[in-house]
C-alpha positions in Angstrom: 138.7 75.6 164.5 135.9 78.2 164.4 138.3 81.0 164.3 140.0 79.3 161.2 136.6 79.0 159.4 136.1 82.7 160.0 139.6 83.6 158.8 139.2 81.5 155.7 135.8 82.9 154.9 136.9 86.4 155.3 139.8 85.7 153.0 137.7 84.3 150.4 135.3 87.4 150.7 138.2 89.7 150.2 139.5 87.8 147.4 136.2 87.8 145.8 135.7 91.5 146.2 139.1 92.4 144.9 138.4 90.2 141.7 135.0 91.8 141.2 136.3 95.2 141.4 139.2 94.4 139.2 136.7 92.9 136.7 134.4 96.0 137.0 137.4 98.2 136.5 138.6 96.3 133.5 135.2 96.2 132.1 134.7 100.0 132.2 138.1 100.5 130.8 137.3 98.3 127.8 134.0 99.9 127.4 135.6 103.4 127.3 138.2 102.2 124.8 135.5 101.1 122.6 133.7 104.3 122.8 137.0 106.3 122.3 137.7 104.3 119.1 134.5 105.7 117.6 135.5 109.3 118.1 137.1 111.2 115.2 137.1 114.7 116.8 136.1 116.3 120.1 136.5 119.6 121.8 135.3 121.4 124.8 136.6 124.9 124.0 133.5 127.0 124.7 131.4 124.4 123.0 131.0 120.7 123.8 131.2 119.1 120.5 132.0 115.5 119.2 132.2 113.9 115.8 131.9 110.1 115.8 131.0 107.0 114.1 128.5 104.3 115.2 129.0 100.8 114.1 125.6 99.8 115.4 123.7 102.4 113.5 125.9 101.4 110.3 124.9 97.8 110.9 121.3 98.8 111.0 121.6 100.8 107.7 123.5 97.8 105.9 120.7 95.5 107.3 118.0 97.8 105.8 119.9 97.9 102.5 120.0 94.1 102.7 116.3 93.7 103.3 115.9 96.0 100.2 118.2 93.8 98.0 120.7 96.7 97.9 118.4 98.5 95.6 117.9 101.7 97.5 118.7 105.1 96.0 119.5 106.4 99.6 121.2 103.5 101.5 124.5 102.6 99.7 123.3 103.9 96.4 124.9 102.5 93.1 126.3 99.7 95.3 128.3 98.1 92.5 130.2 101.4 91.8 131.9 101.6 95.2 134.2 99.1 96.7 133.1 99.6 100.4 129.5 99.1 99.3 130.4 95.9 97.2 132.3 94.4 100.1 129.3 95.2 102.4 127.0 93.4 99.9 129.2 90.4 99.6 129.8 90.1 103.3 126.2 90.5 104.5 124.3 88.9 101.6 124.5 85.4 103.1 122.5 86.4 106.1 119.5 87.6 104.1 117.3 85.2 106.0 118.3 86.1 109.6 115.4 86.4 111.9 116.1 90.2 112.5 115.1 90.7 108.9 111.8 88.8 108.9 109.5 91.4 110.1 111.8 94.2 109.1 109.3 96.2 106.9 108.4 98.5 109.9 112.0 99.6 110.3 112.3 101.0 106.9 110.3 103.7 105.2 110.1 104.7 101.5 113.4 103.3 100.4 115.2 104.5 103.4 115.8 103.8 107.1 113.2 104.6 109.8 114.2 108.0 111.5 112.8 106.9 114.7 115.1 104.0 114.8 118.1 106.2 114.8 116.4 108.2 117.8 116.2 104.8 119.7 119.7 103.8 118.9 121.2 107.2 119.9 119.9 106.3 123.4 122.1 103.3 123.4 125.9 103.0 123.5 127.6 102.7 120.1 129.3 99.5 121.1 127.9 96.0 120.3 126.6 95.6 123.9 124.2 98.5 123.0 124.0 99.4 126.8 121.1 101.8 127.5 122.2 105.5 128.2 119.0 107.1 128.7 115.4 106.7 128.1 114.2 107.1 124.4 112.6 110.3 124.0 109.0 110.5 123.6 109.2 112.1 120.0 110.7 108.7 118.8 108.0 106.6 120.3 105.0 107.6 118.3 104.6 105.0 115.6 106.8 101.7 115.5 108.4 102.0 118.9 105.4 102.8 120.9 106.3 100.6 124.0 109.4 99.2 125.6 108.6 95.8 124.4 109.0 96.9 120.7 112.2 98.9 121.5 113.7 95.8 123.3 112.7 93.6 120.3 114.6 96.0 118.0 117.7 96.2 120.1 118.0 92.5 120.7 117.5 91.8 117.1 120.2 94.2 116.0 122.6 92.7 118.6 121.8 89.3 117.3 122.3 90.2 113.6 125.6 92.0 114.5 127.0 89.0 116.4 125.6 86.3 114.0 127.0 88.0 111.0 130.3 88.7 112.7 129.8 92.3 111.6 133.0 93.3 113.7 135.2 91.4 111.1 133.6 93.6 108.3 134.2 96.9 110.1 137.6 95.9 111.3 138.6 95.0 107.8 137.4 98.2 106.4 138.9 100.7 109.1 141.0 102.4 106.2 138.1 104.5 105.1 137.2 105.6 108.6 140.9 106.3 109.4 141.0 108.5 106.3 137.9 110.4 107.5 139.3 110.9 110.9 142.6 112.3 109.4 140.7 114.4 106.9 138.4 115.9 109.7 141.4 116.5 111.9 143.3 118.3 109.2 140.4 120.5 108.1 138.1 121.2 111.0 139.9 124.3 112.1 139.7 126.1 108.7 135.8 125.2 108.6 135.2 127.3 111.5 132.5 124.9 112.8 132.9 125.7 116.4 132.6 129.4 115.7 129.4 128.7 113.6 127.9 126.7 116.3 128.5 129.7 118.7 126.9 132.1 116.4 124.1 129.7 116.0 123.3 129.9 119.7 123.8 133.6 119.8 121.6 134.2 116.8 118.6 132.4 118.1 119.1 133.0 121.7 116.6 130.4 122.9 118.9 127.7 124.1 117.6 128.0 127.9 114.0 128.3 126.6 114.1 124.9 124.9 116.8 122.9 126.7 116.7 124.5 130.3 119.7 124.9 132.5 121.3 121.6 131.6 124.4 122.0 129.5 124.2 121.0 125.9 126.6 118.7 124.2 126.5 118.7 120.4 127.5 115.8 118.4 127.7 114.7 114.7 127.3 111.0 114.0 128.8 110.2 110.5 128.1 107.4 108.2 129.3 106.6 104.7 126.5 104.1 104.1 123.8 106.8 103.8 125.8 109.4 101.9 122.9 111.8 101.2 120.2 113.3 103.6 120.9 114.6 107.1 118.8 114.6 110.2 118.8 116.0 113.7 117.9 114.4 117.1 117.8 115.6 120.7 117.4 114.0 123.9 118.2 114.2 127.7 120.5 112.3 129.8 120.8 112.7 133.5 123.2 115.5 133.4 123.0 117.0 129.9 121.0 117.8 126.7 122.4 116.2 123.5 121.7 117.7 120.2 122.9 115.2 117.4 123.3 115.5 113.6 123.2 112.3 111.6 124.7 112.7 108.3 127.6 111.7 105.9 131.0 113.4 105.6 130.6 113.2 101.7 130.1 115.7 99.0 126.9 116.2 96.9 127.9 113.4 94.6 127.2 110.8 97.3 130.5 109.0 96.5 131.5 107.5 99.9 135.3 108.2 99.2 134.8 111.9 98.2 134.9 114.0 101.5 133.8 117.6 101.8 134.3 119.4 105.1 132.5 122.4 104.1 129.4 120.5 102.8 129.5 118.5 106.1 129.6 121.6 108.2 126.7 123.4 106.2 124.6 120.3 107.2 125.6 120.5 110.8 124.6 124.2 111.2 121.3 123.5 109.2 120.2 120.6 111.4 121.2 122.4 114.6 119.0 125.3 113.4 116.1 123.0 113.0 116.4 121.8 116.6 115.8 125.3 117.7 113.2 126.7 115.4 111.0 123.8 114.3 108.9 124.0 117.4 107.9 127.7 117.5 107.4 127.6 113.6 105.0 124.7 114.0 102.9 126.5 116.5 102.8 129.7 114.5 102.0 127.9 111.2 99.4 125.6 112.6 97.6 128.3 114.5 97.7 131.4 112.3 98.2 130.1 108.7 95.2 127.9 108.2 93.0 130.1 106.1 94.0 128.9 102.5 92.3 132.0 100.9 94.9 134.1 102.9 98.0 132.0 103.2 99.8 129.7 100.7 99.7 126.0 101.0 102.9 125.6 98.8 106.1 127.7 99.2 108.6 125.5 97.2 108.7 123.4 94.2 111.5 121.3 95.7 110.3 117.7 95.2 111.5 116.8 98.6 109.4 119.4 100.4 106.6 120.5 98.0 104.0 118.0 99.4 105.0 118.3 103.1 102.8 120.3 105.4 103.0 124.1 105.3 105.0 124.4 108.6 107.6 122.0 107.3 108.0 124.0 104.2 108.2 127.2 106.3 110.9 125.8 108.6 113.0 124.6 105.7 112.9 128.0 104.2 113.7 130.0 107.3 116.5 127.5 108.4 118.1 128.2 105.1 117.8 132.0 105.5 119.1 132.1 109.1 122.1 129.8 108.1 122.7 132.4 105.5 122.8 135.2 107.9 125.1 133.3 110.2 127.5 132.3 107.5 127.5 135.9 106.2 128.7 137.0 109.8 131.5 134.5 109.8 132.5 134.3 106.1 130.9 137.3 104.3 128.1 137.8 102.0 129.9 137.0 98.8 131.0 133.5 100.2 127.7 132.7 101.6 125.8 133.3 98.3 128.4 131.6 96.3 128.6 128.6 98.7 125.1 128.3 100.1 122.2 130.3 98.9 122.5 130.6 95.2 122.2 127.1 94.5 119.0 127.0 96.7 117.5 129.9 94.9 118.1 128.8 91.3 118.1 125.0 91.7 116.6 124.0 95.1 113.1 125.4 94.6 113.6 128.3 97.3 113.0 131.2 94.9 112.2 133.8 97.6 115.2 132.9 99.8 117.0 136.1 99.1 114.0 138.0 100.2 113.7 136.2 103.3 117.4 136.4 104.1 117.2 140.3 103.6 114.1 140.5 105.9 116.1 138.9 108.7 118.3 142.3 108.8 115.3 143.8 110.6 115.7 141.1 113.5 119.6 141.9 113.8 119.3 145.7 113.9 116.7 145.6 116.7 117.5 143.0 119.2 116.1 145.1 122.0 112.8 144.6 120.5 113.5 141.1 119.3 115.9 139.6 121.9 115.3 136.0 120.6 114.3 134.8 117.2 111.0 133.4 118.6 110.1 137.1 119.1 110.8 137.8 115.3 109.4 134.6 113.9 105.5 135.4 113.9 106.2 138.5 111.5 108.8 136.3 109.4 106.3 133.6 109.0 103.6 136.0 108.1 105.9 137.7 105.5 106.7 134.3 104.0 103.3 132.7 103.9 100.7 135.4 103.5 99.3 135.5 99.8 100.0 138.7 98.0 96.8 140.8 97.4 
């Protein structure tokens, strides 16, 4: 009898173990399938790079637009003019009183999303489960998300809003646009020469190890049509890699969610990746050496987006544009670069000295023994840009 009990218990244990393993495998497979469905393009040919979408970020953007009564010039602008935006408004408007939106003011800023919220969400999976991938980087924990409790509250609120509104139904019903973007990217990505441009960016600055150490870098672009203008960069570490992410739209300058422009998208990708490399050294140079307003300018551009920003931010926007121009010249030639990128910035963008700074960078390129990295050249470049003329 005792032996029979042992046999039964052993059998039950084995069955339980098999069930748990099977469930675990099935769960992992499902999660991978969910993650793969968000990927529009990926390559590991010399550069690890992925283009993806993120339903949970899109849900946060739509919630933000809902909180602002769909009256934002940045989030789903001109809502009534575009079918995808009208459908989102009709679908989510009945949930305007959801608890997630009750104290939502801290999650939006000046008619836009809160950038730190994107930094938080990138540390979680793009699936409705919002599984934690890595710790939220310190740079995204300075204001709203100062402690784990605030982060947990935001994540739980977003999960609840997604589930309660049945947001999955909305995204499933509107897969057509995402599928169109996927086909468009796949067809046009080679001619955009994006991977070559990323490689040239790394070579040009030559500071990858300085700022990101020995861990490999995985580049990613997260696309959304619900915020068709503006682009941002984010970076964080997992246990095995550094991630540098651009968050942007695939759309052209008209902000029409149905008008796609691979070249405009790629320009933003390279622009934002450059920010991830040069913002830190420029901040230190500008804040330590360019403080005497009798000797240094306080305003470098009349661009309304940047003119009231601190000097170091105006400097990094100027220099990023100039370096991007040099990289594009290497790949596409000078005529294309000026026609496509630089002329509009000089004539209409408020960066009137961009041609001057672009040309000055030739001194860096012809003497890489003296200036092995862009950081070695930046002090003189910042001085050139910011010093008042006598």
